[in-house]
PLY file of the C-alpha trace (Angstrom):
ply
format ascii 1.0
element vertex 200
property float x
property float y
property float z
element edge 199
property int vertex1
property int vertex2
end_header
132.37 177.60 92.97
134.56 178.86 90.65
137.47 176.81 90.23
141.36 176.41 88.03
143.49 174.23 86.57
145.10 173.43 90.41
142.16 174.00 92.43
141.28 170.22 94.32
137.75 169.12 93.36
135.44 169.18 96.30
133.88 165.78 95.75
134.63 162.50 93.13
132.12 163.57 90.37
129.53 161.07 88.85
128.10 163.56 86.33
129.83 165.49 84.42
129.49 168.64 81.47
132.11 169.74 79.46
131.26 173.24 77.44
132.98 175.49 75.16
132.79 176.45 71.86
132.90 174.10 68.79
136.46 173.53 68.29
137.52 173.59 72.23
138.22 170.09 72.66
135.27 169.18 74.12
135.23 166.26 73.05
139.09 165.14 73.30
138.46 166.13 76.87
135.46 163.99 77.17
137.43 160.95 76.48
140.29 162.00 78.40
137.79 161.84 81.53
136.72 158.91 80.77
139.96 156.85 80.46
140.65 158.41 83.80
138.12 158.51 85.64
135.87 155.16 84.73
132.77 157.23 83.32
131.33 156.84 79.94
131.52 159.67 77.87
128.44 160.20 75.35
128.65 162.60 73.02
125.55 164.66 72.33
126.31 165.19 68.59
126.19 161.50 67.75
123.16 161.30 69.44
121.45 164.42 67.53
122.60 164.29 64.23
121.07 161.66 62.39
122.24 160.32 58.66
122.05 163.38 55.68
122.51 165.67 58.99
118.72 165.08 59.67
117.77 165.61 63.65
116.74 162.51 65.20
113.15 162.95 66.71
114.81 160.26 69.56
117.03 163.04 70.90
115.36 164.68 73.70
114.34 161.26 74.70
117.91 159.78 74.57
119.42 162.75 76.45
116.37 162.21 79.15
117.69 158.26 79.26
121.18 159.56 79.72
120.47 162.27 82.66
118.72 159.81 84.39
121.86 157.76 84.39
123.88 157.42 87.58
128.14 158.00 85.78
127.81 160.08 82.47
130.47 162.80 80.71
128.87 164.72 77.91
128.43 168.22 76.77
126.45 171.07 78.09
124.86 171.74 74.57
122.11 172.54 72.55
119.10 174.31 74.21
116.89 171.07 74.30
119.49 169.36 76.22
120.48 171.85 78.62
117.70 171.58 80.98
117.78 168.04 80.80
121.55 167.50 82.21
122.31 170.47 84.27
119.73 169.88 87.04
121.65 166.54 87.01
125.56 167.33 87.29
127.87 167.29 89.85
130.45 169.07 88.24
130.67 171.55 84.97
134.06 172.08 83.03
134.53 175.27 80.92
137.02 174.79 78.46
137.08 178.65 77.59
139.68 178.92 75.02
140.65 181.94 73.07
139.44 182.66 69.93
142.55 182.22 68.08
143.38 179.03 69.86
139.73 177.62 68.42
140.42 178.85 65.44
143.84 176.91 65.15
142.09 173.85 66.34
139.70 173.84 64.23
140.47 174.62 60.81
142.66 172.22 60.59
140.20 169.32 61.98
137.85 170.50 59.08
140.05 170.11 56.44
141.57 166.98 57.72
138.08 165.61 57.93
137.10 166.67 55.06
140.19 165.52 52.71
139.84 162.30 54.65
136.38 161.93 54.45
136.25 160.92 57.80
132.74 159.86 59.47
131.52 161.61 62.24
128.18 160.35 63.11
126.13 158.33 61.48
127.73 158.47 58.30
127.85 162.15 57.64
131.27 163.85 56.77
132.22 166.92 56.39
130.70 169.25 53.86
132.39 170.31 50.78
134.76 173.34 51.71
132.96 176.01 49.31
130.06 175.85 52.03
132.81 177.56 54.03
131.30 180.50 51.76
127.57 179.71 51.55
126.64 178.64 54.49
126.88 180.53 57.65
126.62 177.88 60.03
129.10 176.09 58.49
131.21 174.71 61.52
134.67 176.93 61.40
132.17 180.15 60.91
129.79 179.04 63.68
132.81 178.27 66.26
133.73 182.35 65.47
130.85 183.81 65.98
129.19 182.00 68.61
132.67 181.80 70.60
131.42 184.95 72.87
128.16 182.65 73.84
129.58 180.05 76.12
130.68 182.63 78.85
127.17 183.46 79.06
125.75 179.95 79.39
128.04 179.00 82.07
126.87 182.02 84.16
123.53 181.53 83.63
124.16 178.17 84.93
125.74 178.89 87.62
122.76 181.17 88.49
120.79 178.62 88.44
123.28 175.93 90.11
125.29 178.08 92.54
126.60 175.13 94.44
127.85 173.39 91.37
131.92 173.28 91.10
132.63 174.79 87.84
135.87 174.49 86.65
137.56 177.90 84.14
140.37 176.39 81.66
141.68 178.72 79.20
144.66 177.11 77.89
145.47 173.84 76.57
148.48 174.32 79.11
145.73 174.42 82.07
143.61 171.53 80.36
147.02 169.33 80.82
147.61 170.35 84.27
143.80 170.12 85.27
144.02 165.93 84.85
147.43 165.83 85.14
146.34 167.16 88.81
142.90 167.39 90.61
141.79 164.59 88.05
144.56 162.30 88.40
144.23 162.63 92.31
140.33 161.16 92.15
141.68 158.39 88.89
142.38 154.94 90.27
145.88 153.33 89.86
148.19 155.56 88.12
146.67 158.24 86.38
149.58 160.52 85.98
150.63 159.76 82.66
150.42 163.05 80.76
147.40 164.33 78.76
147.02 166.51 75.30
144.12 168.39 74.25
143.44 167.80 70.63
141.21 169.11 68.34
137.71 168.61 68.67
0 1
1 2
2 3
3 4
4 5
5 6
6 7
7 8
8 9
9 10
10 11
11 12
12 13
13 14
14 15
15 16
16 17
17 18
18 19
19 20
20 21
21 22
22 23
23 24
24 25
25 26
26 27
27 28
28 29
29 30
30 31
31 32
32 33
33 34
34 35
35 36
36 37
37 38
38 39
39 40
40 41
41 42
42 43
43 44
44 45
45 46
46 47
47 48
48 49
49 50
50 51
51 52
52 53
53 54
54 55
55 56
56 57
57 58
58 59
59 60
60 61
61 62
62 63
63 64
64 65
65 66
66 67
67 68
68 69
69 70
70 71
71 72
72 73
73 74
74 75
75 76
76 77
77 78
78 79
79 80
80 81
81 82
82 83
83 84
84 85
85 86
86 87
87 88
88 89
89 90
90 91
91 92
92 93
93 94
94 95
95 96
96 97
97 98
98 99
99 100
100 101
101 102
102 103
103 104
104 105
105 106
106 107
107 108
108 109
109 110
110 111
111 112
112 113
113 114
114 115
115 116
116 117
117 118
118 119
119 120
120 121
121 122
122 123
123 124
124 125
125 126
126 127
127 128
128 129
129 130
130 131
131 132
132 133
133 134
134 135
135 136
136 137
137 138
138 139
139 140
140 141
141 142
142 143
143 144
144 145
145 146
146 147
147 148
148 149
149 150
150 151
151 152
152 153
153 154
154 155
155 156
156 157
157 158
158 159
159 160
160 161
161 162
162 163
163 164
164 165
165 166
166 167
167 168
168 169
169 170
170 171
171 172
172 173
173 174
174 175
175 176
176 177
177 178
178 179
179 180
180 181
181 182
182 183
183 184
184 185
185 186
186 187
187 188
188 189
189 190
190 191
191 192
192 193
193 194
194 195
195 196
196 197
197 198
198 199
């Protein structure tokens, strides 16, 4: 079931997946949904990256425990995590933003994080700018290269879960429209204030 930004949601979801390439705004949307719906948002990057960017050995167990919970919001990322969370999800939100939009978000975000030495997960910070040239998996290069892979993953998810509602949002304006419309209709109290997506 593929839905647009104005289509009402068939049920009030308790377990939500957010997908999109790096820099599309997944964590910002996750936090917005957490605030509006009262569901806990757990960022997969925080479970995956240990100190020094070393993958945490507990990652798979932590994701399995997360997936078993009754209420959560998280990303549909990491090949190890996707088979664990997809069967339990009640909604998949697809941030299908154009590559140019993603670049306008991820480049300033990366620069600002590096300049501020902003801590990301478990003491990690953005690497030096020179790694953009030396590391093929630098976040900006990764976002550019993997942009088209998200659509493939969504198609595969729909094959595995044909009845799973999928909301496709193709611009920041559509994200705001969805948050202010179908999501606000589910939220307790007055939740119709405008939300802006950020650069996460």
